[in-house]
C-alpha positions in Angstrom: 15.1 15.2 11.2 11.8 16.5 13.0 12.7 20.4 14.6 12.0 22.3 11.6 9.4 20.8 9.9 5.8 22.3 10.2 2.3 20.9 9.3 -0.4 22.5 7.7 -3.7 21.4 7.7 -5.3 22.8 4.1 -9.1 23.0 4.2 -10.6 22.3 0.3 -14.4 22.5 1.1 -17.3 19.7 1.9 -19.1 17.5 0.1 -22.4 15.0 0.8 -22.1 11.5 1.2 -25.3 8.9 2.6 -24.6 7.5 5.6 -24.8 4.1 4.5 -22.1 4.4 1.9 -19.6 6.4 4.9 -20.6 3.2 7.5 -20.4 0.3 4.8 -24.0 -0.4 4.6 -24.0 -0.3 8.7 -25.6 3.3 8.2 -27.3 5.0 10.0 -28.6 6.4 6.1 -29.6 9.7 5.1 -27.2 12.5 3.9 -23.7 13.6 5.3 -21.3 16.4 4.5 -18.5 16.0 5.3 -14.7 18.3 5.3 -12.6 17.7 2.5 -9.0 18.6 3.7 -4.9 17.9 2.2 -1.9 18.3 4.2 0.6 20.0 3.6 4.5 19.4 4.9 7.4 21.6 5.2 10.3 20.2 5.5 13.8 20.4 5.3 13.9 17.8 2.3 11.0 19.4 0.8 7.2 21.2 0.4 4.6 17.8 0.4 1.4 17.9 -0.1 -0.5 14.9 0.6 -3.8 15.2 -1.5 -5.2 17.8 -2.9 -8.9 17.9 -2.6 -11.7 18.1 -5.2 -12.0 19.7 -8.4 -15.5 22.0 -8.0 -16.1 22.0 -11.7 -16.0 18.4 -12.2 -17.8 17.4 -9.7 -20.6 20.3 -10.3 -20.6 18.2 -13.9 -19.8 14.2 -13.0 -21.2 14.2 -9.5 -23.4 17.0 -8.6 -25.6 15.0 -6.0 -22.4 15.4 -3.9 -23.4 18.7 -3.3 -20.1 20.5 -3.3 -19.3 23.8 -1.8 -16.1 25.0 -2.5 -14.5 29.1 -2.6 -12.0 30.1 -4.0 -10.3 30.4 -0.7 -10.3 26.5 -0.8 -8.9 25.3 -3.5 -5.5 24.5 -3.1 -3.8 27.7 -5.0 -6.4 29.6 -2.8 -4.9 27.4 0.6 -1.5 27.9 -0.5 -1.9 31.7 -0.7 -3.1 31.5 2.7 0.4 30.3 3.9 2.1 32.7 1.8 3.3 29.9 -0.9 2.4 29.1 -4.3 1.7 25.8 -5.9 4.8 26.0 -8.0 6.6 25.5 -4.4 5.6 22.2 -4.2 8.2 19.3 -4.4 6.5 16.5 -3.9 2.7 15.2 -3.9 1.3 12.0 -2.5 -2.2 10.5 -3.1 -3.5 8.5 -0.1 -5.7 6.8 -3.3 -7.1 8.3 -6.7 -10.7 8.7 -6.3 -11.7 12.3 -7.4 -11.8 14.2 -4.0 -7.7 13.2 -3.1 -6.7 14.3 -7.0 -8.1 17.3 -7.8 -5.9 20.2 -7.0 -2.6 17.7 -8.2 -3.0 19.7 -11.6 -1.4 23.1 -10.0 1.8 21.5 -8.7 2.9 20.6 -12.1 6.4 20.6 -11.1 6.3 18.3 -8.5 7.1 14.8 -7.7 4.4 12.4 -7.8 5.0 9.2 -5.1 2.6 6.8 -6.0 1.6 3.2 -5.2 1.9 1.2 -7.7 -1.6 -1.1 -7.6 -3.0 2.6 -7.1 -2.1 4.2 -9.7 -2.8 1.2 -12.3 -5.9 0.8 -10.6 -6.9 4.6 -11.6 -6.7 3.7 -15.3 -7.8 0.0 -15.0 -10.3 0.0 -12.6 -14.2 -1.9 -12.3 -16.9 -0.4 -14.3 -18.1 0.5 -10.7 -15.3 2.4 -9.6 -16.2 4.5 -12.7 -17.1 7.3 -10.8 -14.6 7.4 -8.0 -11.9 7.3 -10.7 -13.8 10.2 -12.8 -11.1 12.7 -12.2 -8.0 12.0 -14.2 -6.4 15.8 -14.6 -3.8 14.3 -12.3 -2.2 12.4 -15.2 -3.4 14.4 -18.2 -0.1 17.3 -16.7 2.3 14.3 -17.4 3.5 14.0 -14.0 7.3 12.8 -13.2 5.9 9.6 -10.8 8.0 7.8 -8.4 6.6 4.4 -7.8 6.1 3.1 -4.3 5.3 -0.5 -2.8 5.4 -1.2 0.8 5.9 0.7 3.8 8.3 4.0 3.2 10.1 6.6 5.0 9.9 9.7 2.2 11.8 12.0 4.0 13.1 12.2 7.5 10.0 11.5 9.6 7.7 11.3 7.1 6.1 7.6 6.6 3.9 6.3 4.1 2.0 3.2 5.0 0.1 0.4 2.8 -3.9 0.5 4.3 -5.8 -1.4 1.2 -9.2 -1.5 1.0 -11.2 1.4 0.3 -8.5 0.9 -2.6 -6.5 -1.5 -4.0 -3.3 1.0 -3.0 -4.5 3.4 -0.6 -1.9 4.9 1.7 -2.1 6.7 4.9 0.9 8.7 5.8 2.6 10.0 9.7 4.2 12.8 10.2 6.9 12.9 13.3 6.9 16.1 14.9 9.6 18.0 17.5 8.2 18.5 21.0 4.5 16.8 19.9 3.2 13.6 19.2 3.7 12.8 15.9 0.2 12.8 13.4 -1.2 10.2 11.4 -3.4 10.9 8.3 -5.8 7.9 7.2 -7.1 9.2 4.4 -10.9 7.1 3.4 -8.9 4.1 5.2 -10.1 5.7 8.5 -13.2 8.0 7.2 -14.3 9.0 10.8 -13.5 8.1 14.5 -16.6 5.7 14.7 -15.1 3.7 11.7 -11.9 3.1 13.5 -14.3 2.2 16.7 -16.3 0.2 15.2 -14.3 -1.2 12.5 -16.0 -0.4 9.7 -14.8 0.9 6.2 -15.8 3.4 4.0 -17.2 2.2 0.6 -15.4 1.8 -2.2 -13.5 -0.7 -4.9 -14.2 -3.2 -1.8 -11.9 -5.9 -3.2 -11.8 -8.2 -0.5 -13.8 -8.0 3.1 -11.6 -9.3 5.5 -8.8 -7.2 4.1 -10.8 -4.2 4.2 -11.0 -5.1 7.9 -7.4 -5.7 8.5 -6.6 -2.3 6.5 -8.5 -0.3 9.0 -6.2 -1.2 12.0 -3.4 -2.1 9.6 0.6 -0.6 9.2 3.5 -1.4 10.9 4.4 -1.0 14.6 8.2 -1.1 14.6 9.4 1.1 11.0 12.2 -1.7 10.4 9.7 -4.3 10.1 8.1 -5.2 7.3 4.9 -7.1 8.1 1.7 -4.3 9.1 0.7 -4.1 12.5 -2.5 -2.2 13.9 -3.1 1.5 12.7 -4.2 1.3 16.2 -0.8 -0.5 17.2 0.8 2.6 15.2 -0.8 5.2 17.3 0.0 3.7 20.6 3.3 3.0 19.6 4.3 6.6 18.4 1.4 8.3 20.8 0.0 9.2 17.3 -2.7 11.9 16.6 -4.5 9.9 14.4 -6.5 12.3 12.0 -9.6 11.3 10.3 -12.1 13.1 7.8 -14.3 13.9 10.0 -11.3 16.4 11.6 -12.5 20.0 11.6 -10.3 22.3 9.3 -10.1 25.4 11.4 -9.2 23.8 14.6 -6.4 22.2 14.5 -4.8 22.5 17.7 -0.8 23.4 17.8 -0.3 23.2 14.6 -1.3 25.5 11.3 -4.8 25.7 9.7 -4.4 27.9 6.6 -8.6 28.9 7.5 -6.8 30.9 10.1 -3.3 31.7 9.8 -2.2 30.5 13.3 1.2 29.1 13.7 2.1 26.7 16.2 6.2 27.3 17.2 6.7 24.0 18.2 5.7 21.5 15.2 
């Protein structure tokens, strides 16, 4: 089912990270301001939110050196309002991983079912000391969400797939949406921070659980939906002619979809 699916790219503001963290000790160094986005999938089987950005108050208190820039319109309630929805209408939340800049808006969607990778949920509560800041916002868990645990590559709704892409964190997931009349969209979270990350096989700093597995996970997911093994993300892009959306994708420049920033709609999605 792809004919009545709409994808909305939600602008969550920006943060600053050093280039050596962005490109795992490859650089170049220096401050890099990058967008934080979420994805809303309006589907006949539900309204799915992939990632929810960061909470401005939390970042100002715990990670002020990341120099957050976020307006009220760039919060999850603000972005959903721009497309005529409220957080109470979100039926499912899927987080690529549980770092603070991907879970800050979960708390607004208390009625949603949270689809969580079992390894990632465990890591968010039982992580290494050096991961403390990454997993510093646990507000997503404080609201007492209804979890459905995932393991492996899964089709969570017709034409909506999550793929295991570990490396940045233990249970990182990417999400692909098949759309009628256009290329599927593959959202990679922090598995592919920028287009350069994929081209040069460089991952962003994270938990760094296994260097060789990190490299594999950048290009790793399944080639056929009914196969259990993972092939390269690049193979998935080729196999489905998918449009790969990394963290450097510019909100408001989503050609052929809807960006909450400017409210444009695409009738073909």
